[in-house]
DODO-298482 format. One record per residue (C-alpha): z, y, x. Coordinates in Angstrom, 2 decimals. Each point is the difference from the previous one (the first is absolute). Example, Ala and Ser with C-alpha at 12.3 -4.5 7.8 and 13.67 -1.06 7.14 Angstrom:
# DODO-298482
<up = 7.80&north = -4.50&east = 12.30>
<up = -0.66&north = 3.44&east = 1.37>
***
This chain:
# DODO-298482
<up = -0.15&north = 0.15&east = 0.03>
<up = -0.98&north = 3.41&east = 0.99>
<up = 2.32&north = 2.93&east = 0.64>
<up = -1.56&north = 1.55&east = -2.67>
<up = -0.04&north = -3.35&east = -2.37>
<up = 3.82&north = 0.02&east = 0.88>
<up = 0.61&north = 3.80&east = -1.39>
<up = -2.04&north = -1.38&east = -3.13>
<up = 2.23&north = -3.12&east = -0.51>
<up = 3.29&north = 2.37&east = 0.85>
<up = -0.99&north = 2.60&east = -2.85>
<up = -1.06&north = -2.84&east = -2.62>
<up = 3.41&north = -1.58&east = 0.64>
<up = 1.99&north = 3.40&east = -0.47>
<up = -1.91&north = 0.49&east = -2.96>
<up = 0.50&north = -3.52&east = -1.21>
<up = 3.63&north = 0.65&east = 0.25>
<up = 0.05&north = 3.39&east = -1.88>
<up = -2.02&north = -1.92&east = -2.92>
<up = 2.32&north = -2.56&east = 0.29>
<up = 3.06&north = 2.50&east = -0.72>
<up = -2.04&north = 1.45&east = -2.87>
<up = -0.50&north = -3.27&east = -1.55>
<up = 3.60&north = -0.94&east = -0.25>
<up = 1.40&north = 2.34&east = -2.80>
<up = -3.66&north = -0.96&east = -1.97>
<up = 1.20&north = -3.49&east = -0.02>
<up = 3.53&north = 0.90&east = -0.92>
<up = -0.66&north = 2.51&east = -2.70>
<up = -3.10&north = 0.27&east = -1.17>
<up = -0.33&north = -1.46&east = -3.96>
<up = 3.69&north = -0.61&east = 0.30>
<up = 0.60&north = 1.37&east = -3.85>
<up = -1.83&north = -2.86&east = -1.33>
<up = 1.74&north = -2.01&east = -2.93>
<up = 2.82&north = -2.38&east = 0.97>
<up = -0.50&north = -3.75&east = -0.45>
<up = 2.63&north = -2.62&east = -0.99>
<up = 1.73&north = -0.67&east = 3.31>
<up = 0.20&north = 3.85&east = 0.66>
<up = 1.74&north = 0.80&east = -3.24>
<up = 2.60&north = -3.06&east = 0.66>
<up = 0.65&north = 1.60&east = 3.52>
<up = 0.77&north = 3.28&east = -1.93>
<up = 2.13&north = -1.84&east = -2.88>
<up = 2.11&north = -1.77&east = 2.85>
<up = 0.36&north = 2.70&east = 1.95>
<up = 1.44&north = 2.24&east = -2.83>
<up = 1.97&north = -2.76&east = -1.17>
<up = 3.15&north = 2.53&east = 1.05>
<up = 2.24&north = -0.47&east = 2.81>
<up = -0.17&north = -2.39&east = 3.26>
<up = 2.03&north = -2.79&east = -1.87>
<up = -1.90&north = 0.24&east = -3.47>
<up = -3.54&north = 0.06&east = 2.46>
<up = 1.31&north = -3.26&east = 1.35>
<up = 0.74&north = -1.17&east = -3.57>
<up = -3.67&north = 0.69&east = -1.00>
<up = -1.53&north = -1.42&east = 2.92>
<up = 1.85&north = -3.73&east = -0.08>
<up = -2.33&north = -0.54&east = -2.90>
<up = -3.13&north = 0.43&east = 2.29>
<up = -1.38&north = -1.55&east = 2.92>
<up = 1.20&north = 2.19&east = 2.80>
<up = 2.64&north = 1.68&east = 1.72>
<up = 1.33&north = 3.51&east = -0.75>
<up = -0.55&north = 2.20&east = 2.90>
<up = -3.23&north = 1.55&east = -0.68>
<up = 1.26&north = 0.73&east = -3.49>
<up = 3.02&north = 2.05&east = 1.42>
<up = -2.09&north = 2.17&east = 2.03>
<up = -2.30&north = 0.57&east = -3.05>
<up = 2.92&north = 1.26&east = -2.13>
<up = 0.84&north = 2.44&east = 2.46>
<up = -3.58&north = 0.79&east = 0.60>
<up = -0.71&north = 0.81&east = -3.46>
<up = 3.35&north = 2.08&east = -0.77>
<up = -1.46&north = 2.21&east = 2.76>
<up = -3.38&north = 0.01&east = -0.88>
<up = -0.28&north = -0.77&east = -3.46>
<up = -1.70&north = -3.21&east = -2.10>
<up = -3.60&north = 1.30&east = -0.22>
<up = -2.52&north = -2.55&east = 1.50>
<up = -0.63&north = 2.13&east = 2.77>
<up = 3.74&north = 0.33&east = 1.02>
<up = 0.75&north = -3.71&east = -0.82>
<up = -3.14&north = -1.27&east = 2.38>
<up = 0.47&north = 2.69&east = 2.85>
<up = 3.00&north = -2.05&east = 0.99>
<up = -2.71&north = -2.90&east = 1.13>
<up = -2.13&north = 2.68&east = 1.51>
<up = 2.54&north = 1.38&east = 2.20>
<up = 0.88&north = -3.46&east = 1.38>
<up = -3.94&north = -0.50&east = 0.83>
<up = -0.29&north = 3.40&east = 1.73>
<up = 3.16&north = -0.82&east = 2.10>
<up = -1.60&north = -3.63&east = 0.64>
<up = -2.30&north = 1.67&east = 2.15>
<up = 1.49&north = 1.54&east = 2.55>
<up = 2.33&north = -3.49&east = 0.22>
<up = -2.97&north = -1.69&east = 0.44>
<up = -1.20&north = 2.15&east = 2.92>
<up = 3.42&north = -0.22&east = 1.57>
<up = 0.00&north = -3.80&east = 0.04>
<up = -3.61&north = -0.10&east = 0.99>
<up = 1.31&north = 2.05&east = 3.29>
<up = 3.12&north = -2.24&east = 0.40>
<up = -2.50&north = -3.12&east = -0.17>
<up = -3.27&north = 1.24&east = 1.89>
<up = 1.57&north = 3.02&east = 2.12>
<up = -3.65&north = 1.79&east = -1.14>
<up = -0.08&north = 2.96&east = -2.41>
<up = -3.29&north = -0.50&east = -0.57>
<up = 0.52&north = -3.82&east = -1.13>
<up = 3.05&north = 1.04&east = -1.78>
<up = -2.22&north = 2.53&east = -2.00>
<up = -2.46&north = -2.70&east = -0.98>
<up = 2.97&north = -2.35&east = -0.90>
<up = 1.38&north = 3.15&east = -2.91>
<up = -3.96&north = 0.78&east = -0.58>
<up = -0.61&north = -4.02&east = -0.97>
<up = 3.65&north = 0.16&east = -2.17>
<up = -1.15&north = 3.35&east = -2.01>
<up = -3.39&north = -1.59&east = -1.00>
<up = 1.22&north = -2.96&east = -1.20>
<up = -0.73&north = 0.11&east = -3.78>
<up = 3.05&north = -1.85&east = -1.41>
<up = 2.30&north = 2.29&east = 2.67>
<up = -1.48&north = 3.47&east = -1.80>
<up = -0.38&north = -1.41&east = -3.30>
<up = 3.92&north = -1.08&east = -0.01>
<up = 0.61&north = 3.62&east = 1.54>
<up = -0.46&north = 1.12&east = -3.67>
<up = 1.73&north = -2.89&east = -1.67>
<up = 3.62&north = 0.53&east = -1.55>
<up = 0.78&north = -3.15&east = 1.48>
<up = 2.14&north = -1.13&east = 2.95>
<up = -3.20&north = -1.23&east = 2.10>
<up = -0.70&north = 3.09&east = 2.14>
<up = 3.89&north = 0.29&east = 0.59>
<up = 0.52&north = -3.81&east = 1.27>
<up = -3.25&north = 0.40&east = 1.84>
<up = 1.60&north = 3.29&east = 1.73>
<up = 3.21&north = -2.34&east = 0.78>
<up = -2.13&north = -2.83&east = 1.65>
<up = -1.38&north = 2.70&east = 2.27>
<up = 3.49&north = 1.42&east = 0.85>
<up = 1.32&north = -3.73&east = 0.67>
<up = -3.15&north = -0.62&east = 1.85>
<up = 0.44&north = 3.22&east = 2.53>
<up = 3.82&north = -1.15&east = 0.63>
<up = -0.89&north = -3.86&east = 0.59>
<up = -2.79&north = 1.13&east = 2.80>
<up = 2.30&north = 2.35&east = 1.56>
<up = 2.78&north = -2.80&east = 0.34>
<up = -2.60&north = -2.68&east = 1.01>
<up = -1.82&north = 2.08&east = 2.33>
<up = 1.93&north = 2.89&east = 1.24>
<up = 3.62&north = -0.50&east = 0.18>
<up = 1.52&north = -2.87&east = -2.16>
<up = 3.64&north = 1.67&east = 0.46>
<up = -0.66&north = 3.17&east = -1.61>
<up = 3.31&north = 0.31&east = -2.47>
<up = -2.13&north = 2.55&east = -1.54>
<up = -2.98&north = -1.96&east = -0.73>
<up = 1.92&north = -3.05&east = -0.83>
<up = 1.87&north = 1.69&east = -2.87>
<up = -3.05&north = 1.99&east = -1.21>
<up = -1.91&north = -3.11&east = -0.17>
<up = 2.99&north = -1.96&east = -1.84>
<up = 0.66&north = 3.06&east = -2.60>
<up = -3.98&north = -0.05&east = -0.65>
<up = -0.21&north = -3.76&east = -0.87>
<up = 2.93&north = 0.36&east = -2.23>
<up = -1.62&north = 2.66&east = -1.98>
<up = -3.17&north = -2.05&east = -0.21>
<up = 1.66&north = -2.90&east = -1.23>
<up = 1.55&north = 2.30&east = -3.08>
<up = -3.90&north = 1.32&east = -0.39>
<up = -2.16&north = -2.71&east = -0.50>
<up = 0.59&north = -3.79&east = 0.17>
<up = -3.05&north = -0.76&east = 1.93>
<up = 1.50&north = 2.25&east = 2.64>
<up = 1.66&north = -3.26&east = 0.97>
<up = -3.40&north = -1.69&east = 0.89>
<up = -0.67&north = 2.77&east = 2.24>
<up = 3.09&north = -0.40&east = 1.60>
<up = -0.24&north = -3.75&east = -0.03>
<up = -2.95&north = 0.40&east = 1.88>
<up = 1.19&north = 2.68&east = 2.47>
<up = 2.96&north = -2.66&east = 0.95>
<up = -2.43&north = -2.66&east = 0.48>
<up = -2.28&north = 2.29&east = 2.55>
<up = 3.13&north = 0.71&east = 1.54>
<up = 0.83&north = -3.56&east = 0.69>
<up = -3.42&north = -0.76&east = 0.97>
<up = -0.92&north = 2.79&east = 2.16>
<up = 3.14&north = 1.93&east = 1.34>
<up = 2.88&north = -2.11&east = -0.18>
<up = 2.19&north = 0.50&east = 3.07>
<up = 3.60&north = -1.51&east = 0.23>
<up = 1.64&north = 3.25&east = 1.25>
<up = -1.54&north = 1.75&east = -3.00>
<up = 3.12&north = -1.23&east = -2.40>
<up = 0.54&north = 4.10&east = -1.56>
<up = -3.47&north = -1.15&east = -1.35>
<up = 0.61&north = -2.88&east = -1.78>
<up = 3.34&north = 1.48&east = -1.23>
<up = -2.24&north = 2.60&east = -1.75>
<up = -2.31&north = -2.36&east = -1.41>
<up = 2.77&north = -1.56&east = -1.59>
<up = 2.17&north = 3.12&east = -1.37>
<up = -3.06&north = 1.08&east = -1.33>
<up = 0.20&north = -2.02&east = -3.32>
<up = 3.73&north = -0.47&east = -0.35>
<up = 0.76&north = 2.62&east = -2.01>
<up = -2.91&north = -0.77&east = -2.29>
<up = 1.21&north = -3.66&east = -0.58>
<up = 3.71&north = 1.35&east = -0.47>
<up = -1.21&north = 2.74&east = -2.82>
<up = -2.90&north = -1.29&east = -1.33>
<up = 0.57&north = -3.75&east = -0.29>
<up = 1.24&north = 0.06&east = -3.54>
<up = -2.37&north = 2.14&east = -1.20>
<up = -2.89&north = -2.11&east = 1.61>
<up = 1.30&north = -3.21&east = -1.55>
<up = -0.36&north = 1.77&east = -3.52>
<up = -3.73&north = 1.41&east = 1.27>
<up = -1.23&north = -3.11&east = 1.01>
<up = 0.14&north = -1.56&east = -3.18>
<up = -2.96&north = 2.03&east = -1.49>
<up = -1.50&north = 1.80&east = 2.73>
<up = -3.70&north = 0.42&east = 0.18>
<up = -0.61&north = -2.42&east = -3.41>
<up = -3.16&north = 1.93&east = -0.42>
<up = -1.63&north = -0.72&east = 3.49>
<up = -2.37&north = -2.81&east = 0.50>
<up = 0.09&north = -2.75&east = 2.88>
<up = -2.22&north = 1.24&east = 2.45>
<up = -3.03&north = -1.32&east = 1.94>
<up = -1.64&north = 0.10&east = 3.60>
<up = -2.45&north = 2.55&east = -1.42>
<up = 3.29&north = 2.02&east = -1.02>
<up = 0.96&north = -0.23&east = 3.58>
<up = -2.79&north = 1.00&east = 1.46>
<up = -1.14&north = 2.42&east = -2.56>
<up = 3.72&north = 1.76&east = 1.34>
<up = -1.23&north = 0.12&east = 3.58>
<up = -3.53&north = 1.19&east = -0.50>
<up = 1.49&north = 2.56&east = -2.57>
<up = 1.75&north = 1.85&east = 2.52>
<up = -3.58&north = 1.79&east = 0.73>
<up = -2.31&north = -1.46&east = -2.94>
<up = 2.14&north = 0.80&east = -3.02>
<up = -1.41&north = 3.50&east = -0.73>
<up = -0.68&north = 0.62&east = -3.91>
<up = -0.10&north = -3.64&east = -0.58>
<up = 0.04&north = -3.14&east = 2.80>
<up = -3.21&north = 0.60&east = 2.19>
<up = -0.47&north = -2.91&east = 1.93>
<up = -3.03&north = 1.78&east = 2.20>
<up = 1.80&north = 2.97&east = 1.08>
<up = 3.07&north = -2.35&east = 1.15>
<up = -2.09&north = -2.03&east = 1.92>
<up = -2.37&north = 2.82&east = 1.59>
<up = 3.60&north = 1.68&east = 0.89>
<up = 1.50&north = -3.06&east = 1.33>
<up = -3.21&north = -0.89&east = 1.88>
<up = -0.16&north = 3.40&east = 1.45>
<up = 3.15&north = 0.00&east = 1.72>
<up = -1.24&north = -2.94&east = 1.95>
<up = -3.06&north = 1.42&east = 0.59>
<up = 1.44&north = 3.32&east = 1.23>
<up = 2.07&north = -2.13&east = 2.56>
<up = -2.58&north = -1.79&east = 1.49>
<up = -3.15&north = 2.62&east = -0.04>
<up = 0.24&north = 2.09&east = 3.01>
<up = -2.49&north = 2.94&east = 1.09>
<up = -0.81&north = -0.03&east = 3.72>
<up = -2.87&north = 2.39&east = 1.29>
<up = -1.22&north = 0.41&east = -3.34>
<up = -0.45&north = -3.77&east = -1.05>
<up = 2.52&north = -2.62&east = -1.98>
<up = 1.53&north = -2.92&east = 1.54>
<up = 2.68&north = -1.96&east = -1.44>
<up = 3.48&north = 0.36&east = 1.37>
<up = 1.12&north = -3.22&east = 1.95>
<up = 2.05&north = -2.41&east = -2.52>
<up = 2.54&north = -0.56&east = 2.42>
<up = 1.41&north = 3.64&east = -0.35>
<up = 0.21&north = -0.26&east = -3.29>
<up = 1.38&north = -3.69&east = 0.03>
<up = 2.73&north = 1.44&east = 2.31>
<up = 1.10&north = 2.88&east = -2.61>
<up = -0.08&north = -2.52&east = -2.86>
<up = 2.81&north = -2.01&east = 2.03>
<up = 2.11&north = 3.01&east = 0.72>
<up = 3.62&north = -0.46&east = -1.21>
<up = -0.72&north = 3.47&east = -2.33>
<up = -3.33&north = -1.35&east = -1.30>
<up = 1.27&north = -3.59&east = -0.97>
<up = 3.20&north = 1.68&east = -1.70>
<up = -2.27&north = 1.92&east = -2.02>
<up = -1.92&north = -3.03&east = -0.80>
<up = 3.01&north = -1.97&east = -0.67>
<up = 1.23&north = 2.69&east = -2.30>
<up = -2.91&north = 0.59&east = -2.12>
<up = -0.75&north = -3.61&east = -0.34>
<up = 3.66&north = -1.07&east = -1.26>
<up = 0.40&north = 2.83&east = -1.97>
<up = -2.91&north = -1.30&east = -2.02>
<up = 0.17&north = -3.72&east = 0.17>
<up = 3.83&north = -0.68&east = -0.30>
<up = 0.49&north = 1.62&east = -3.79>
<up = -3.79&north = -1.58&east = -0.40>
<up = 1.61&north = -3.70&east = 0.53>
<up = 3.36&north = 0.86&east = -1.86>
<up = -2.34&north = 1.15&east = -3.17>
<up = -1.10&north = -3.25&east = -0.44>
<up = 3.43&north = -0.88&east = -1.48>
<up = 1.05&north = 3.48&east = -1.10>
<up = -3.15&north = 2.68&east = -0.31>
<up = 0.99&north = 3.00&east = 1.92>
<up = -3.37&north = 0.84&east = 1.66>
<up = -1.76&north = 3.19&east = -1.06>
<up = -2.95&north = 1.15&east = 1.89>
<up = -0.70&north = 3.58&east = 0.61>
<up = 3.91&north = 0.84&east = -0.86>
<up = 2.60&north = -1.92&east = 1.66>
<up = -2.57&north = -0.59&east = 2.90>
<up = -0.08&north = 3.52&east = 1.20>
<up = 2.86&north = -0.61&east = 2.10>
<up = -2.43&north = -2.52&east = 2.29>
<up = -2.52&north = 3.22&east = 0.79>
<up = 2.20&north = 1.48&east = 2.67>
<up = -0.71&north = -3.09&east = 2.32>
<up = -3.81&north = 0.03&east = -0.70>
<up = -0.29&north = 3.54&east = 0.60>
<up = 1.89&north = -0.12&east = 3.16>
<up = -1.72&north = -3.29&east = 1.35>
<up = -3.51&north = 1.55&east = -0.79>
<up = 1.15&north = 3.21&east = 1.23>
<up = 0.54&north = -1.08&east = 3.13>
<up = -2.71&north = -2.02&east = 0.33>
<up = -2.47&north = 2.70&east = -0.33>
<up = 2.11&north = 2.56&east = 1.66>
<up = -0.21&north = -2.06&east = 3.07>
<up = -3.21&north = -1.46&east = 0.24>
<up = -2.31&north = 1.94&east = -2.27>
<up = -2.14&north = 2.48&east = 1.66>
<up = 0.81&north = 3.76&east = -0.96>
<up = -3.42&north = 0.94&east = -1.51>
<up = -0.23&north = -3.08&east = -2.07>
<up = 3.75&north = 0.01&east = -1.26>
<up = -0.29&north = 3.93&east = -1.08>
<up = -3.22&north = -0.78&east = -1.58>
<up = 1.61&north = -3.50&east = -2.01>
<up = 3.12&north = 2.14&east = -0.91>
<up = -2.03&north = 3.04&east = -1.42>
<up = -1.75&north = -2.95&east = -2.12>
<up = 3.24&north = -1.10&east = -1.26>
<up = 1.24&north = 3.23&east = -1.14>
<up = -3.24&north = 0.68&east = -1.74>
<up = 0.12&north = -3.52&east = -1.43>
<up = 3.46&north = 0.27&east = -1.31>
<up = 0.38&north = 3.47&east = -0.82>
<up = -3.16&north = -0.28&east = -2.25>
<up = 1.40&north = -3.08&east = -1.78>
<up = 3.45&north = 1.81&east = -0.43>
<up = -1.71&north = 3.16&east = -1.61>
<up = -2.09&north = -2.07&east = -2.17>
<up = 2.50&north = -2.04&east = -1.24>
<up = 2.46&north = 3.25&east = -0.48>
<up = -2.79&north = 1.80&east = -1.95>
<up = -1.31&north = -2.65&east = -2.15>
<up = 0.04&north = 1.66&east = -3.57>
<up = 0.49&north = -3.82&east = -1.40>
<up = 3.62&north = -0.04&east = 1.33>
<up = 1.27&north = 3.08&east = -1.82>
<up = -1.27&north = -1.64&east = -3.42>
<up = 2.16&north = -2.38&east = -2.63>
<up = 2.89&north = 0.21&east = 2.45>
<up = 4.03&north = 0.07&east = -1.31>
<up = 0.33&north = 3.61&east = 0.47>
<up = -3.03&north = 0.61&east = -2.06>
<up = 1.67&north = -2.49&east = -2.87>
<up = 2.93&north = 1.87&east = 0.49>
<up = -1.05&north = 3.25&east = -0.48>
<up = -1.96&north = -1.16&east = -3.47>
<up = 3.49&north = -1.35&east = -0.95>
<up = 2.06&north = 3.05&east = 0.74>
<up = -2.83&north = 2.11&east = -1.93>
<up = -0.76&north = -2.36&east = -3.22>
<up = 3.70&north = -1.90&east = -0.50>
<up = 3.10&north = 1.09&east = -2.43>
<up = 3.56&north = -1.16&east = 0.03>
<up = 0.47&north = -3.58&east = -0.83>
<up = -3.51&north = -0.97&east = 0.81>
<up = -0.42&north = -3.63&east = 1.40>
<up = -1.64&north = -0.43&east = 3.37>
<up = -1.52&north = -3.63&east = 0.87>
<up = -0.48&north = -0.29&east = 3.64>
<up = -1.66&north = -2.35&east = 2.40>
<up = 2.91&north = -0.91&east = 2.19>
<up = -1.76&north = 1.36&east = 2.85>
<up = -0.39&north = 3.52&east = -1.51>
<up = 3.64&north = 0.25&east = -1.26>
<up = 1.66&north = 1.42&east = 3.34>
<up = -2.78&north = 2.27&east = 0.90>
<up = -0.54&north = 1.51&east = -3.39>
<up = 4.02&north = 0.56&east = -0.40>
<up = -0.17&north = 1.76&east = 3.20>
<up = -2.24&north = 2.37&east = -1.29>
<up = 1.99&north = 0.30&east = -2.94>
<up = 2.77&north = 1.28&east = 2.33>
<up = -2.84&north = 2.13&east = 2.19>
<up = -1.31&north = 1.59&east = -2.94>
<up = 3.74&north = 0.94&east = -1.82>
<up = -0.65&north = -2.18&east = -2.94>
<up = 3.30&north = 0.17&east = -2.21>
<up = -1.32&north = -1.74&east = -3.24>
<up = 1.38&north = -3.38&east = -0.78>
<up = -2.66&north = -2.78&east = -0.03>
<up = 0.73&north = -3.59&east = -0.65>
<up = -1.58&north = -1.83&east = 3.12>
<up = -1.43&north = -3.81&east = -0.16>
<up = -1.06&north = -1.63&east = 2.94>
<up = -2.33&north = -3.09&east = 0.00>
<up = 0.08&north = -2.09&east = 1.78>
<up = 3.42&north = 0.85&east = 0.31>
<up = 0.52&north = -0.38&east = 3.63>
<up = -2.30&north = 2.05&east = 2.76>
<up = 1.17&north = -2.46&east = 2.54>
<up = -0.82&north = -3.63&east = -1.57>
<up = -3.18&north = 1.47&east = -1.97>
<up = -2.57&north = -1.56&east = 2.10>
<up = 1.81&north = -3.18&east = -0.09>
<up = 0.78&north = 0.56&east = -3.88>
<up = -3.77&north = 0.35&east = -0.69>
<up = -0.69&north = -4.12&east = 1.24>
<up = 3.03&north = -0.94&east = -2.41>
<up = -1.52&north = 0.32&east = -3.80>
<up = 3.18&north = -1.05&east = -1.86>
<up = 2.11&north = 2.31&east = 1.91>
<up = -2.39&north = 2.82&east = -0.67>
<up = 0.11&north = -1.12&east = -4.14>
<up = 3.76&north = -0.01&east = 0.17>
<up = -0.14&north = 3.55&east = 1.50>
<up = -2.78&north = 0.81&east = -2.75>
<up = 2.15&north = -0.88&east = -2.84>
<up = 3.18&north = 1.70&east = 1.19>
<up = -2.06&north = 3.21&east = 0.75>
<up = -1.17&north = -0.23&east = -3.83>
<up = 3.14&north = -0.76&east = -1.50>
<up = 1.33&north = 3.29&east = 1.71>
<up = -3.02&north = 2.06&east = -0.73>
<up = 0.78&north = -0.86&east = -3.64>
<up = 3.38&north = 0.78&east = 0.11>
<up = -0.54&north = 3.12&east = 1.44>
<up = -2.56&north = 1.15&east = -2.75>
<up = 1.73&north = -0.75&east = -2.79>
<up = 0.99&north = 3.00&east = -2.29>
<up = -1.36&north = 2.63&east = 2.75>
<up = -2.61&north = 2.52&east = 1.22>
<up = -0.75&north = -1.60&east = 3.33>
<up = -3.63&north = -0.37&east = 1.49>
<up = -1.17&north = -2.78&east = 2.37>
***
């Protein structure tokens, strides 16, 4: 590369960083005021249950721990309960994740450019930026995974006896276990990576930190967990190999819907960039031995182990009790993928090709995001639209029959729109948590329908109510 070419690439890299910074708020906030969906409304009602003790009582009937709802409850008291206010908590965790990934990249690869590539790839993962506007705990638990990884690699690569890092590693893991049950799959994979790659007999403090990380959860939450396990994920189906593959390829292929061509092209692009070099204006292939050395470095193997086990462990468990949900819980496995491929192309990629590839990724994912966010069909027939209609048309004592999946969301909008009139509310099927399973149980649906009919007749007797 000539001196003039080098200056052009330098300028292109600086402009890429500038565009990267401009794109962050776009992913975090553009289109954030759209209508809530069921799970987001459910987050609101759990967080609005009252004090921390009351939130715990509400959460014990769900399939998750309470810490996210504690934070959301505080957030709502400060910023309000609009869609934008509630979702912006996830946006903040997404924004904080990007410098955290950059810092992790510097710890592992000791190179600022490679660290930036890792953060860049993490930012552009469709399931990461989609959850940045989702009023659920996914963005938060992903941020916690990043922080845990930071202190883990500081301990195993730099100073295993750092009291500060040991305490922070333990504390962050405790918070993670109280945020999302899937955090345990990440934590298990981290432990396996430590035992296989970084174990040293003299590093006893690290092993103690691992053990202490889960003690508070088992002591404080076991009674609740035993109650939750009975009904956890009753609506989920047993995952297939297709679902497992879709989870991995969806990290860069789940744009508006799953796009296998985009996913394959991106992953092929990662390897192509690492292999192809430009020398004297000619293309040549990098020697595979150098790539092999990188892949078998302890940090690289650690990321591969963490990603693989974080996905495979719950997949195997789901053959007995389905808990596997692609593109939601699996978001915690994006970090090791971004770190591995970021390190690969950051270390071996030709600067000119790498910059061009990054611009191509940025255009592809930003365009897909804007296209989805501005799709006019997303604003049609939403629960928010339905709620506005009901606010304008209903009268006291009117009867509303919900589908179970719309009840929470419309109730949220009734609160947001300050609806004060008294309405009778019925749902069919009765429970949103088991509705998918109930649809296959005709006899149970018939019993619910008969009960609903009787209640409806009793409500209408001698009244002016409308249905």
